[in-house]
C-alpha positions as a Markdown table, in Angstrom:
| # | Residue | x | y | z |
|---|---|---|---|---|
| 1 | Unk | -15.8 | -12.5 | 4.6 |
| 2 | Unk | -15.1 | -12.8 | 8.0 |
| 3 | Unk | -17.6 | -11.0 | 10.3 |
| 4 | Unk | -15.6 | -10.0 | 13.4 |
| 5 | Unk | -18.8 | -8.5 | 15.0 |
| 6 | Unk | -21.8 | -10.5 | 14.0 |
| 7 | Unk | -25.3 | -9.0 | 14.9 |
| 8 | Unk | -28.8 | -9.4 | 14.0 |
| 9 | Unk | -28.2 | -13.2 | 13.4 |
| 10 | Unk | -28.7 | -14.6 | 16.8 |
| 11 | Unk | -31.9 | -15.4 | 18.7 |
| 12 | Unk | -30.4 | -13.8 | 22.0 |
| 13 | Unk | -28.2 | -10.4 | 22.5 |
| 14 | Unk | -24.4 | -11.1 | 22.9 |
| 15 | Unk | -21.9 | -9.0 | 24.8 |
| 16 | Unk | -18.9 | -9.2 | 22.4 |
| 17 | Unk | -15.5 | -7.8 | 23.4 |
| 18 | Unk | -13.8 | -5.0 | 21.3 |
| 19 | Unk | -11.3 | -6.6 | 18.8 |
| 20 | Unk | -9.8 | -3.1 | 17.8 |
| 21 | Unk | -7.8 | -0.3 | 19.3 |
| 22 | Unk | -9.7 | 2.8 | 20.3 |
| 23 | Unk | -6.6 | 5.4 | 19.5 |
| 24 | Unk | -4.6 | 4.0 | 16.8 |
| 25 | Unk | -1.6 | 6.6 | 17.6 |
| 26 | Unk | -0.4 | 7.5 | 20.9 |
| 27 | Unk | 2.5 | 9.7 | 19.8 |
| 28 | Unk | 1.4 | 13.2 | 19.7 |
| 29 | Unk | 1.2 | 14.3 | 16.5 |
| 30 | Unk | -0.6 | 17.7 | 16.8 |
| 31 | Unk | -1.0 | 20.7 | 19.1 |
| 32 | Unk | -4.8 | 20.6 | 19.2 |
| 33 | Unk | -5.3 | 18.1 | 22.1 |
| 34 | Unk | -2.5 | 17.1 | 24.5 |
| 35 | Unk | -1.6 | 13.4 | 25.7 |
| 36 | Unk | -4.3 | 13.6 | 28.8 |
| 37 | Unk | -7.1 | 14.4 | 26.3 |
| 38 | Unk | -5.8 | 11.6 | 24.2 |
| 39 | Unk | -5.8 | 8.9 | 27.2 |
| 40 | Unk | -9.6 | 10.3 | 28.2 |
| 41 | Unk | -10.8 | 9.8 | 24.9 |
| 42 | Unk | -8.9 | 5.9 | 24.8 |
| 43 | Unk | -10.6 | 5.1 | 28.2 |
| 44 | Unk | -14.0 | 6.9 | 28.0 |
| 45 | Unk | -14.7 | 6.6 | 24.1 |
| 46 | Unk | -15.4 | 10.6 | 24.1 |
| 47 | Unk | -14.0 | 14.1 | 24.6 |
| 48 | Unk | -15.8 | 17.3 | 25.0 |
| 49 | Unk | -14.3 | 20.4 | 23.8 |
| 50 | Unk | -16.0 | 23.5 | 25.2 |
| 51 | Unk | -16.3 | 26.6 | 22.9 |
| 52 | Unk | -14.1 | 25.0 | 20.4 |
| 53 | Unk | -15.4 | 27.7 | 17.4 |
| 54 | Unk | -16.0 | 31.4 | 18.5 |
| 55 | Unk | -19.5 | 32.8 | 18.4 |
| 56 | Unk | -18.9 | 35.0 | 15.2 |
| 57 | Unk | -18.3 | 31.9 | 13.5 |
| 58 | Unk | -21.2 | 30.0 | 15.0 |
| 59 | Unk | -23.5 | 33.0 | 13.9 |
| 60 | Unk | -22.7 | 32.3 | 10.5 |
| 61 | Unk | -23.7 | 28.6 | 10.6 |
| 62 | Unk | -26.9 | 29.3 | 12.7 |
| 63 | Unk | -27.9 | 31.7 | 10.0 |
| 64 | Unk | -27.2 | 28.9 | 7.2 |
| 65 | Unk | -29.0 | 26.6 | 9.6 |
| 66 | Unk | -31.9 | 28.4 | 9.5 |
| 67 | Unk | -31.8 | 28.7 | 5.7 |
| 68 | Unk | -31.6 | 25.0 | 5.4 |
| 69 | Unk | -34.3 | 24.2 | 7.5 |
| 70 | Unk | -36.7 | 26.8 | 5.5 |
| 71 | Unk | -35.7 | 25.1 | 2.3 |
| 72 | Unk | -36.1 | 22.0 | 3.4 |
| 73 | Unk | -39.4 | 22.0 | 4.8 |
| 74 | Unk | -40.7 | 22.5 | 1.4 |
| 75 | Unk | -38.5 | 19.5 | -0.4 |
| 76 | Unk | -39.1 | 16.2 | -0.7 |
| 77 | Unk | -35.8 | 14.4 | -1.1 |
| 78 | Unk | -34.2 | 11.2 | 0.6 |
| 79 | Unk | -31.8 | 13.7 | 2.5 |
| 80 | Unk | -34.5 | 15.0 | 4.4 |
| 81 | Unk | -35.6 | 12.9 | 7.3 |
| 82 | Unk | -39.1 | 13.6 | 8.8 |
| 83 | Unk | -39.9 | 13.2 | 12.8 |
| 84 | Unk | -41.8 | 10.0 | 13.4 |
| 85 | Unk | -45.6 | 10.8 | 13.1 |
| 86 | Unk | -45.3 | 14.2 | 11.9 |
| 87 | Unk | -43.7 | 16.2 | 8.9 |
| 88 | Unk | -41.3 | 18.1 | 11.0 |
| 89 | Unk | -37.6 | 17.8 | 10.1 |
| 90 | Unk | -35.5 | 15.3 | 11.8 |
| 91 | Unk | -32.5 | 15.4 | 10.1 |
| 92 | Unk | -30.3 | 16.6 | 6.8 |
| 93 | Unk | -28.1 | 14.2 | 5.4 |
| 94 | Unk | -25.0 | 14.9 | 3.2 |
| 95 | Unk | -24.7 | 18.4 | 4.4 |
| 96 | Unk | -20.9 | 18.6 | 3.7 |
| 97 | Unk | -21.5 | 17.5 | 0.1 |
| 98 | Unk | -24.4 | 19.9 | -0.5 |
| 99 | Unk | -23.7 | 23.2 | 1.7 |
| 100 | Unk | -20.6 | 24.9 | 1.2 |
| 101 | Unk | -20.8 | 26.2 | 4.8 |
| 102 | Unk | -21.2 | 22.6 | 6.3 |
| 103 | Unk | -18.5 | 21.5 | 3.9 |
| 104 | Unk | -15.8 | 23.8 | 5.6 |
| 105 | Unk | -16.7 | 22.4 | 8.9 |
| 106 | Unk | -15.9 | 19.0 | 7.7 |
| 107 | Unk | -12.6 | 20.1 | 6.0 |
| 108 | Unk | -11.6 | 22.3 | 9.5 |
| 109 | Unk | -7.8 | 21.3 | 9.9 |
| 110 | Unk | -8.0 | 21.3 | 13.7 |
| 111 | Unk | -10.8 | 18.7 | 13.6 |
| 112 | Unk | -8.9 | 16.9 | 10.9 |
| 113 | Unk | -5.7 | 17.0 | 13.2 |
| 114 | Unk | -7.5 | 15.6 | 16.1 |
| 115 | Unk | -9.3 | 12.8 | 13.9 |
| 116 | Unk | -6.1 | 11.7 | 12.2 |
| 117 | Unk | -4.4 | 11.6 | 15.5 |
| 118 | Unk | -7.2 | 9.2 | 17.4 |
| 119 | Unk | -7.6 | 7.0 | 13.9 |
| 120 | Unk | -3.6 | 7.0 | 13.1 |
| 121 | Unk | -4.7 | 7.5 | 9.3 |
| 122 | Unk | -5.9 | 9.7 | 6.5 |
| 123 | Unk | -9.6 | 9.7 | 6.5 |
| 124 | Unk | -12.9 | 10.5 | 4.6 |
| 125 | Unk | -16.3 | 11.7 | 5.6 |
| 126 | Unk | -18.4 | 8.6 | 5.7 |
| 127 | Unk | -21.5 | 10.4 | 6.5 |
| 128 | Unk | -22.4 | 14.2 | 7.7 |
| 129 | Unk | -26.0 | 15.2 | 9.0 |
| 130 | Unk | -27.9 | 17.8 | 10.8 |
| 131 | Unk | -29.7 | 16.5 | 13.6 |
| 132 | Unk | -32.7 | 19.2 | 14.6 |
| 133 | Unk | -34.6 | 19.1 | 17.9 |
| 134 | Unk | -37.0 | 22.1 | 17.7 |
| 135 | Unk | -38.4 | 23.2 | 20.9 |
| 136 | Unk | -41.6 | 21.5 | 22.3 |
| 137 | Unk | -41.4 | 18.8 | 19.5 |
| 138 | Unk | -37.8 | 17.4 | 18.9 |
| 139 | Unk | -38.3 | 13.7 | 19.3 |
| 140 | Unk | -35.8 | 11.0 | 21.1 |
| 141 | Unk | -32.9 | 9.2 | 19.6 |
| 142 | Unk | -33.1 | 5.8 | 21.3 |
| 143 | Unk | -29.7 | 4.4 | 22.6 |
| 144 | Unk | -27.6 | 3.0 | 20.1 |
| 145 | Unk | -24.1 | 2.2 | 18.7 |
| 146 | Unk | -23.3 | 3.7 | 15.5 |
| 147 | Unk | -20.9 | 1.1 | 14.3 |
| 148 | Unk | -23.4 | -1.9 | 14.9 |
| 149 | Unk | -25.5 | -0.3 | 12.0 |
| 150 | Unk | -22.5 | 0.9 | 10.0 |
| 151 | Unk | -21.2 | -2.5 | 10.4 |
| 152 | Unk | -24.2 | -4.3 | 9.4 |
| 153 | Unk | -26.0 | -2.4 | 6.7 |
| 154 | Unk | -23.0 | -0.4 | 5.3 |
| 155 | Unk | -20.3 | -3.0 | 5.6 |
| 156 | Unk | -17.7 | -1.0 | 7.7 |
| 157 | Unk | -15.4 | -3.6 | 8.6 |
| 158 | Unk | -13.8 | -2.3 | 11.9 |
| 159 | Unk | -14.0 | 0.1 | 14.7 |
| 160 | Unk | -11.7 | 3.0 | 13.2 |
| 161 | Unk | -14.1 | 5.5 | 12.9 |
| 162 | Unk | -15.5 | 8.5 | 14.9 |
| 163 | Unk | -18.0 | 11.1 | 15.4 |
| 164 | Unk | -17.6 | 14.9 | 15.7 |
| 165 | Unk | -20.8 | 16.6 | 16.9 |
| 166 | Unk | -20.8 | 20.5 | 16.8 |
| 167 | Unk | -23.5 | 22.4 | 18.5 |
| 168 | Unk | -25.1 | 24.9 | 16.9 |
| 169 | Unk | -27.3 | 25.8 | 19.9 |
| 170 | Unk | -26.4 | 25.9 | 23.3 |
| 171 | Unk | -26.9 | 22.1 | 24.7 |
| 172 | Unk | -28.3 | 22.4 | 28.1 |
| 173 | Unk | -29.4 | 19.5 | 30.5 |
| 174 | Unk | -32.8 | 20.1 | 29.7 |
| 175 | Unk | -33.2 | 20.5 | 25.6 |
| 176 | Unk | -32.4 | 16.7 | 25.0 |
| 177 | Unk | -28.5 | 16.7 | 24.8 |
| 178 | Unk | -26.8 | 14.0 | 23.7 |
| 179 | Unk | -25.9 | 11.2 | 26.6 |
| 180 | Unk | -23.2 | 8.7 | 26.4 |
| 181 | Unk | -22.1 | 5.7 | 28.6 |
| 182 | Unk | -18.3 | 6.1 | 29.2 |
| 183 | Unk | -16.5 | 2.9 | 28.5 |
| 184 | Unk | -19.4 | 1.2 | 26.6 |
| 185 | Unk | -17.1 | 1.5 | 23.3 |
| 186 | Unk | -15.2 | -1.5 | 24.7 |
| 187 | Unk | -18.0 | -4.0 | 24.5 |
| 188 | Unk | -20.0 | -4.4 | 21.0 |
| 189 | Unk | -23.8 | -5.4 | 21.6 |
| 190 | Unk | -24.8 | -8.2 | 19.0 |
| 191 | Unk | -28.5 | -7.3 | 18.5 |
| 192 | Unk | -31.3 | -9.3 | 17.6 |
| 193 | Unk | -33.9 | -9.4 | 14.7 |
| 194 | Unk | -32.7 | -9.8 | 10.7 |
| 195 | Unk | -32.6 | -6.6 | 8.9 |
| 196 | Unk | -35.3 | -5.9 | 6.4 |
| 197 | Unk | -34.9 | -4.9 | 2.9 |
| 198 | Unk | -34.4 | -1.1 | 2.4 |
| 199 | Unk | -34.5 | -0.7 | 6.4 |
| 200 | Unk | -33.1 | 3.0 | 6.4 |
| 201 | Unk | -36.5 | 4.1 | 4.9 |
| 202 | Unk | -37.7 | 3.6 | 8.5 |
| 203 | Unk | -34.9 | 3.4 | 10.6 |
| 204 | Unk | -33.9 | 6.9 | 10.2 |
| 205 | Unk | -37.1 | 8.0 | 11.4 |
| 206 | Unk | -37.2 | 5.6 | 14.4 |
| 207 | Unk | -34.8 | 2.8 | 14.5 |
| 208 | Unk | -36.2 | -0.7 | 15.4 |
| 209 | Unk | -33.3 | -3.0 | 14.2 |
| 210 | Unk | -29.8 | -2.8 | 15.9 |
| 211 | Unk | -31.2 | -1.5 | 19.0 |
| 212 | Unk | -29.6 | -2.9 | 22.3 |
| 213 | Unk | -31.6 | -4.9 | 24.7 |
| 214 | Unk | -32.3 | -3.2 | 28.1 |
| 215 | Unk | -30.4 | -6.1 | 30.0 |
| 216 | Unk | -27.1 | -4.8 | 27.8 |
| 217 | Unk | -28.0 | -1.4 | 28.6 |
| 218 | Unk | -28.3 | -1.7 | 32.3 |
| 219 | Unk | -24.9 | -3.4 | 32.4 |
| 220 | Unk | -23.0 | -1.1 | 30.3 |
| 221 | Unk | -24.7 | 2.0 | 32.3 |
| 222 | Unk | -23.9 | 0.2 | 35.7 |
| 223 | Unk | -20.4 | -0.4 | 34.3 |
| 224 | Unk | -19.7 | 3.4 | 33.1 |
| 225 | Unk | -22.7 | 5.6 | 34.2 |
| 226 | Unk | -24.5 | 8.0 | 31.8 |
| 227 | Unk | -23.1 | 11.2 | 31.2 |
| 228 | Unk | -24.4 | 14.3 | 29.3 |
| 229 | Unk | -21.8 | 16.8 | 28.2 |
| 230 | Unk | -23.4 | 20.0 | 27.5 |
| 231 | Unk | -22.1 | 23.4 | 26.7 |
| 232 | Unk | -22.3 | 26.6 | 24.6 |
| 233 | Unk | -22.7 | 26.7 | 20.8 |
| 234 | Unk | -19.6 | 26.1 | 19.1 |
| 235 | Unk | -18.6 | 23.2 | 21.3 |
| 236 | Unk | -17.6 | 20.0 | 20.0 |
| 237 | Unk | -17.9 | 16.1 | 21.0 |
| 238 | Unk | -15.8 | 13.8 | 19.8 |
| 239 | Unk | -16.9 | 10.1 | 20.4 |
| 240 | Unk | -15.9 | 6.5 | 19.1 |
| 241 | Unk | -17.9 | 4.7 | 16.5 |
| 242 | Unk | -19.1 | 2.2 | 19.1 |
| 243 | Unk | -19.9 | 4.3 | 21.9 |
| 244 | Unk | -23.5 | 3.6 | 23.2 |
| 245 | Unk | -25.2 | 7.0 | 23.0 |
| 246 | Unk | -28.8 | 8.4 | 22.9 |
| 247 | Unk | -31.2 | 11.4 | 23.7 |
| 248 | Unk | -34.4 | 12.3 | 25.1 |
| 249 | Unk | -37.1 | 14.4 | 23.6 |
| 250 | Unk | -36.9 | 18.0 | 23.8 |
| 251 | Unk | -40.0 | 19.6 | 25.6 |
| 252 | Unk | -38.3 | 22.8 | 26.5 |
| 253 | Unk | -38.9 | 26.1 | 24.4 |
| 254 | Unk | -35.1 | 25.9 | 23.4 |
| 255 | Unk | -34.1 | 24.5 | 20.0 |
| 256 | Unk | -31.0 | 22.0 | 20.1 |
| 257 | Unk | -29.5 | 21.4 | 16.6 |
| 258 | Unk | -26.1 | 19.8 | 16.1 |
| 259 | Unk | -23.9 | 19.1 | 13.1 |
| 260 | Unk | -22.6 | 15.4 | 13.0 |
| 261 | Unk | -19.5 | 14.7 | 10.8 |
| 262 | Unk | -18.1 | 11.0 | 10.3 |
| 263 | Unk | -14.9 | 10.1 | 10.0 |
| 264 | Unk | -13.7 | 7.0 | 8.7 |
| 265 | Unk | -10.1 | 5.5 | 8.1 |
| 266 | Unk | -8.9 | 5.2 | 4.4 |
| 267 | Unk | -7.8 | 1.8 | 5.8 |
| 268 | Unk | -11.3 | 1.0 | 6.7 |
| 269 | Unk | -13.1 | 1.3 | 3.6 |
| 270 | Unk | -16.4 | -0.2 | 3.4 |
| 271 | Unk | -17.3 | -4.0 | 2.3 |
| 272 | Unk | -20.7 | -5.4 | 1.2 |
| 273 | Unk | -23.0 | -5.2 | 3.9 |
| 274 | Unk | -22.7 | -7.8 | 6.4 |
| 275 | Unk | -26.4 | -8.3 | 6.7 |
| 276 | Unk | -26.3 | -9.5 | 3.0 |
| 277 | Unk | -28.7 | -6.9 | 1.8 |
| 278 | Unk | -28.1 | -4.1 | -0.6 |
| 279 | Unk | -25.7 | -1.1 | 0.6 |
| 280 | Unk | -27.6 | 2.1 | 1.6 |
| 281 | Unk | -27.3 | 5.1 | -0.5 |
| 282 | Unk | -24.3 | 7.1 | -0.7 |
| 283 | Unk | -26.1 | 10.1 | 1.2 |
| 284 | Unk | -25.7 | 7.6 | 4.4 |
| 285 | Unk | -22.9 | 5.7 | 3.6 |
| 286 | Unk | -20.0 | 7.1 | 1.3 |
| 287 | Unk | -18.3 | 4.4 | -0.4 |
């Protein structure tokens, strides 16, 4: 099985040129975003849409978010990931599968129209999760490319997937918003370190493998800078599977919670993991 994007097999990190398109269909086929926005996504690897959902809809989701938080604090299940060093909830996975309200987000027709425009095909949900960052205690998510992990640990063959992050709280410059490096989606950072067995059991709390080196990050940030798209609850951020991104810890009183829906092309279904390890569970990587 040819590996176009080898990672975690070399003693030194490598920067590899992207071999796949970013936008798979440049002919506008929907009415949600225009040619200029599509071109921005192609160039920068992300697109931020302020107040995509109205506040009435956001309030419904926030109530469900609070219910899930309270319920999940009492549960010991693999879909509920705790913060490193504490029992606070960091993430809840498979929310589109297990919760009707968040299933409706994943099936939103406007989002699907944008996603199919960019990926040029029908899609399915590869992964969904809520990332919580409670006030004062929410921990950072270090810089990473999602595709690096999805490729190595899940067997995603090509860069034909994207994430949609829906803000359920206001994302401000201060409460640990998602940061991105524009243009970094065109460079694949091949990381060092062999993947351990069942790496997901620790990596979802604190990632240690598939972490880009500082020199590569310095180079990418020097090329594209660092941007933190922020806005009101109900805003969405669409970003390419290989875009380098991360977020700081939240030491403000204001929580920051986002729903992530990952869409993958039906033409890009998963192979055996390129690490040679067992596939991660379905709640992390749908097959």
